N, C-alpha and C positions, 0 to 999 in steps of 0.2 A: 648475264646468265644466258647460256645456250640451252634452250628448251627443245622439246620435240616438235615435229611437224605432223599434225594429224588432221585428216579431213580437209585438207587444202588451206590450213592456216597454222600459225604457231599455237602450241598447246599452252593453255593458261593456268593449268594446275601447278601449284607450288610443290616442288619435289621434296621428298623426305630425305633424300641422299643426293650428294653432289660429288663431282670429281674435279681435280685441278687440270686446267689446260695450260701448259707451259709455253713460254717463248724459249725454244731450245738455244737460241743464240746468246741470250743473256742469263738463262737459268731462272728467270723470274716467272711467277704465276701471272698470267695475263687475263684469265677468265675462269669461270666455273661452268660445268656442264651438268645438266640434270641426269641422274641415273634412274632409269625407268623401274617402276614397280611392276608387278604382274598386272595390276589394274591398268597401268599405262599401255602395256603391250596389248591387253585385251581391247582397249579403246581403239588402238590403231588397227587391229585385226577386224574389229566390228565395222569401222569405217570402210576398210577395204572390201569386206564381205557385202556391205550395203551397195557399194559402188560397182561391184562386179557384174550383176545382170545387165545393167545399161551399157557398161563398157564392152562387155562381150558382144552385145548386139550392135555396137557402133560399127558401121562399115569399115572394112579394112583400109580402104583408101583414106577415110577420115582419120583413123589412127595413124596412118602413115604421114598425113599432113601435120599432125602434132609433132611427129619426130622431125620433119623438115623444119618446122618453126623452132623447135628446141635446138636443132643443129645450128641455125643462124644465130640464136642467142648465145650459144656457147662460143661460137667464133667471135662474136662481138665483145664478149666478156672474158675471153681466155686469159688475158693478163690479170684481170681482177681475181679470177679463180686461182691463178698461179701464185699471186701474192698471199692469198689466204693460206694456200698450202705451205708456202715458205714460212709464214709467221707461226704456224702450229706444228709443222713437221720438221722444218729446219733446212730442207734441201734448197739448193740455189734456185733463183727465179728461172734461168734458162732450162734447168732440169725440170722444174715444175711445169713450164710451158710445154715441154716435151711430153710430160705425163698427160696433160689435158688433151694434147693432140692424139695420143694413142687411145684415150677414151673416146674421143670424138669419132675415131674411125669405126667404132662399134655402133655409135649413134647413126652414122651414115649407112652402115650395113642394115640397121633396123629400118631405115627409110625405104628399103626395098622389100619390106615384109610381105607385101601383096604377092610377090613372086615366090617368096620363101615358104609360105604356108600352103601353096597349091597342092592338091592331091593328085591321084592318078585315076584313069578311067579305062576300063576294058569293055568293049561292046561285044555282045553275043558270045559270052563265055559258055553258054548253053543256049538252047533254042528259046529265044525271047528273053534271055536273062542277061543283065548287065551287072558289072561289079565296079565300084569306085571307092576310093578312100578320101577321107577328109582329115585335116589336122585341126583340133579344137583346143582352146586354152584349158588350163587345169583349174583355175580359180584364184584363190589368194595364195601367193607365193612370197617367200622371204629371202633376204640376203644378209649374210653376216660377213663383214669385210674388215681387212687389216689396216694398221696404221701407216704402212709404208707407201701405199698409193691411195690416198683418201678420196681422190676424184676418179682415177682411172678404173680401179677394180669395181666400185659400184656401177660405173658406166658399162662394165662388161656384163652386168646383170639386168638392171631395171629397164633400160631402153628396149632391149629385145623382148623381155618378159611382157612388158606393157604393150609393145607393138603387136605381140601375138594374141593380145586380148585378155591377159591376166591383170589382176591388181597386185600391188607390191607393198611389202613392209620391209624397210631397210634398217638394219642395226649396224651403223658404221663404228669404227673404233672411237672410243671415248677419249683417246689421246689427241685426236685432231678432227673434231666433228663438224667444223663450220662449213667445209666445202660441200658436204652433203646437204646442209640446210640451204646454202646458196643455190645449188642446182635444183633443189625441190621448188624454190621460188621461181626459177627460170622455167621449169616444167609447167607450173601454174600459169605463168605469163604466156607460154606457148599454146595454152588452151586445154591443158589436161584437166579433166573434171576433178572436183574434190573427192578425196578418198582413194583415188587410183594409185597414188604414190604417197606413202607415209614414212616418216623417219622417226625412229625411237633410239635414243642414246642409252647406253648402259653397260653392265658387266654381266657376270654369270647369271644373275637373276633374270635379266631380259633374255639371254640366250636360252636358258632352260625353259622359259615360258614359250618362246617361239617353237622349240623342239617338241613341246608337249601339246601345244594348242590344237584342238581338233579341227579347227577351220582352216589351218594352213596345210596346203597340199604338197608343197615342195620347198626345200631349203637349199640355197647355194652358199658355199663357204669358201673363203681363201684365208689361210693362216698357217700355223705350225702343224707339224704332223701329229703330235699327241692330241691337239684339240680337233684336228680334222677327223681323226679316228673316233673321238668321242662324239662329234657332231654326227658322223655317219651312223655309228652304232645306235645312238640314242634316237635319232630321227627316223631311221628305218624301222626300229622297234616300235615306234609310234605310227607306223604305216605310211610314212612320207617318202616321196622321191627325194633323194639327196645326191648332190654332187659336192664333194669336199676335197679341195685342193690343199695339199700339205706342204711340208718343207722341202729343202733341197740341199745338196752338196755337189755343186756343179764343177765338173772337171774340164780343164782345157788341156788337150794333149798337144805337145809341140814335138814334131819329128825333126831329125837332124837336117833335113833338106828344106825346112820351112824358111820363109822370108822372115828373118829375125827382127827386122825393123817393124814389119807389120804385126808380128806376134807380140812384140813388146808394147806397141801402141794398144793392141787389143787387151792384153792382160791388165794394163794399168786402167784403161777405160772401163772394162767390165768388172774389175775388182774393186775399184774405189768410187765409181759413179754412185751418186746418192748415198755416200758414206757406206757403201756395201749393204744397204738396207733394201735389197731387191731379192726376190725369190729366184731370179734368173742370173744373179751376180755370179761371176767366176770366183770361187774361193780356193780352188786347188789348181795349180799348174803342174801337169805331169810331163816332165822333160825326159826324152828318150835319148840314150847314148850320151853324146857330148853336148847336147842342145843347151843344157843349163849353163855351161861355162860361157857360151856365147850370148845367151839370152839375158842372164841376170844382170850383167853390167848395164845393159840398155834399159832394163826395168828400173834399176836404182837411179840411173840418170834422169829418167822421166819422173820418178817420185820426187826427186829433189826439186823439181820445178813446179810441183803442184802447190797451189795456195789454198789452205784450209781457213775458212772464216765464216762470218755471218752470211746466211743465204741471201739477204738483201743487198749485200755488197757486190757490185758488178764485177769486182776483181776476184771474187771467191770462185773456186772450181769445185770445192767440196765443203759441205756445211757440217753442222753438229749432228749428233744422234738425238733421238726424239725425246728421251726422258733421262733423268739421272740414274734411275734403276737400270735402264738398258745400257747406258755408258758403263756403269760399274760391272755389269755382266760381261761386256766385251773386254774390259781391262782385266777382269779376273781370268778369263780364258787366255789372254796374252801372258799373264803371270804363270799360268799353268804350263803353257808351251815352253817357256824358258825353263821352268823347273823340270820338265820332262826331257830336256836336252836338245830341243830344236835350236837351230842357229838363227838368232834374231838379227837380221841384217839391217832392218830399219825399224826403229822403235817409235811408235806414235803416242805412247803414254805420256801423261803430264803436260800435254800441249794445250795452250789457250791463246787466242789472239789478244793483242794488247787492247785493253778496254772492255774485253768480253771474258774476263777470267771466270765468271760464274756460269758460263755456258757449258753445254754437255759435249765437249770435244774429245775426239780421239783422232789423231793424225794418221795418215797412211802407214800401215805396218806390214813388214815383209819378213816371213820366215823361210829359211832354206833347210834342206835335209830333214823334212818332216816325214814321219813314217805312219802307216795306217793304224798303228796301235796307240797313237797319241790322241789326247782329248781334243786338241785343236783340229785334228783331222776328222774325228768322229762327229763333232757337233756342228750344227748350223750356227755359226757365230753371228751372222747378220750384222756385221760391222766391217770397217775398212781394214781387214786382215787377209792377206794373201799368203797361202802356203805353197811352197815348191817341193814336190816329191820327185826324186830321181830314180829312174828305172833303166834297165839295160836294153830292153827290147819292146817293140810295139805290142807283142802279145802280153807282156807284163802290164802295160798301161791299160789295155782292153780288159784284162781280168780284174784289175783294180776297180774300174768303173762298174763292171757287171756284178762284182761282189758287193758293192756299196748298196745299202738298203734304199737309198734315194734314187730316183730316176727322172728328174725334172728336165734338165737341159745339159748338154755337153757340146764340146767343140773340138775339132781337129784342125791343126795348122800344118800344112804340107803343100808341096808343089807336085806331089805324086798322085795322079788321078786314080791309079789302081788302088793305092792305099786308102784314099778317101772313099772310094766305092766300097771297099771291104769294110771300112769302119762304119759307114752309115748303115750297112746291112747287119753287122754283127753286134753293134753296141746295144745294150738293153736300157735305153733311155727314150723318153717320149718325144723330145725335141732336139734335133741335131744340127749343128752348124759346121760347115766346112769353110774355113778361113773367115767365119762369122762368129764372134765370141758369144753373142746373146741371141740365140735363134728364136725370137718371139714371132710367131706367125701374124700376118695381117688379118684383119677382121673377117675376111671371107674364107679363112681356114679356121681351125679351132685350137685353143691353147689347153694343153694337158700333159702331165708327165706320166710315168709308169711307177710301179712298185709302191713304196710308201710315200710317194709324192702325190698320190690321188686315191680317193676312196669313192667308189661308185663307178658306173659304166659310162658316164657322160663327161666329156671335156667341156670347157667353158667357151662361150660366144661362138660365132660362126655357125655352120650347119648343125654341129652338136648342140649348140645352145638352143636353136629352134626346136630340135627334137626333145630337149629336156623340158622346155616350157610349153610343150603341146603334147597331146595324146592322139594317137591315130585311131580312127573309127573306119571300119570296113562296112559298106552298104551293098547288099545284093538285091536287085530289083527285078521283078517280073510283073508286067501288067496283064490283067485277065485276057485270056485267049480261049475262045470256045473249043478249040481243037484239043487242047491238053487239059482235061478236067478229070475228076474222080480221085479216089483214094489209092495211093500206091505206097506200101510199107517198105519197099525195097530201096536200095541205093539208086540214085539217078544213073541211068545208063548213058554210055557215051553217045553224044549227039542229040540227047533229049533236052 
């Protein structure tokens, strides 16, 4: 049984409800996870609230030292974390190691928190008056994270929030909960006091209690757009600061002058990596002019060489999907694409590796001649399905992306610097790659899309993360001076 982590130790309460944790490679249930009640969430928040005053007063250099120690432990145990991810999510071990590395980069960013929370100081803004700012922690904050990156996305949140002086309640996906528990244990080993990081597993009951709890000051979320909108509207209605990152429909534009070998490598890598279960996956390739006729044969050639299989198999390049329900959803959308008249070039339905027939597999799937009115174009499929849309001109491709309700990531493949400069300026998307298919910024920038891919004014991690997890205070000081005394009801005069 996978239970909660509250006040620095595993929670001993017996849950009234549990969920199944599958092995996606075999399709078998491998464990149960506790589904939190409102009382369980309240216990986690109470532990975080109790721990906050002492943690807030802990010198920033000591908080930083905990992050340095945690960083070393994650490095030492990265393969252990990766194998936990593979067993519960299904992604291949090399892909899981890469996920841990991207989360580790934010931990390393948090190791520099003493510099990041510095304020500003202006001397003598008026006679004998100085002004300075300070950044202070919010209090108890919470994170609600998705199944597709069970180590990385939580690491986008709690290391920075905790380093800034907050205490944290994490609600990871109940589909693959063990990575968060393991990392909580590593944080305790790194010297984090009890109650500073708490982990509660659960479903809507836990989420709704987090959103309503009066002692939680802010909520971070990554997931689908409908849920992100719900999190934002519900949390802000309760007076909380909320950053809610939603879904995506990421387009990769290929101009006729592009390096087609490079573009084919990128389309396959970005479309089928982690079985397409990435919010930054490329799901639509928009080919301009005759680009499709030259690109598609190269894409098909590369798909034919991909090996789909169990994530623990070192020969596997793509693993299964996370649950049977998610697999069925992806297969249903492929069925719908065929029914709507898209050209199914490569069909990944009905695939299963020998000996793993019960696993949740969908092999790489490729559609050509997809149009924006089709359901496979409209929906975030979140699976190994790549759609090719053909347009005549660059302006058509740009208009298609800008008209799409999502604005998470996009990419342009070209050898024309002028076209690239025009695209990066005109496209209405938050993260843009030029000959880079998945433009995820490193930790010292911030991650966040536009339009229906984000709700709230703060992107995640990086400088935006520091601002989200702290509040600015302005202090204006003047020490007594016998020259300037007496009552004055007017506005301060210039130079006084």
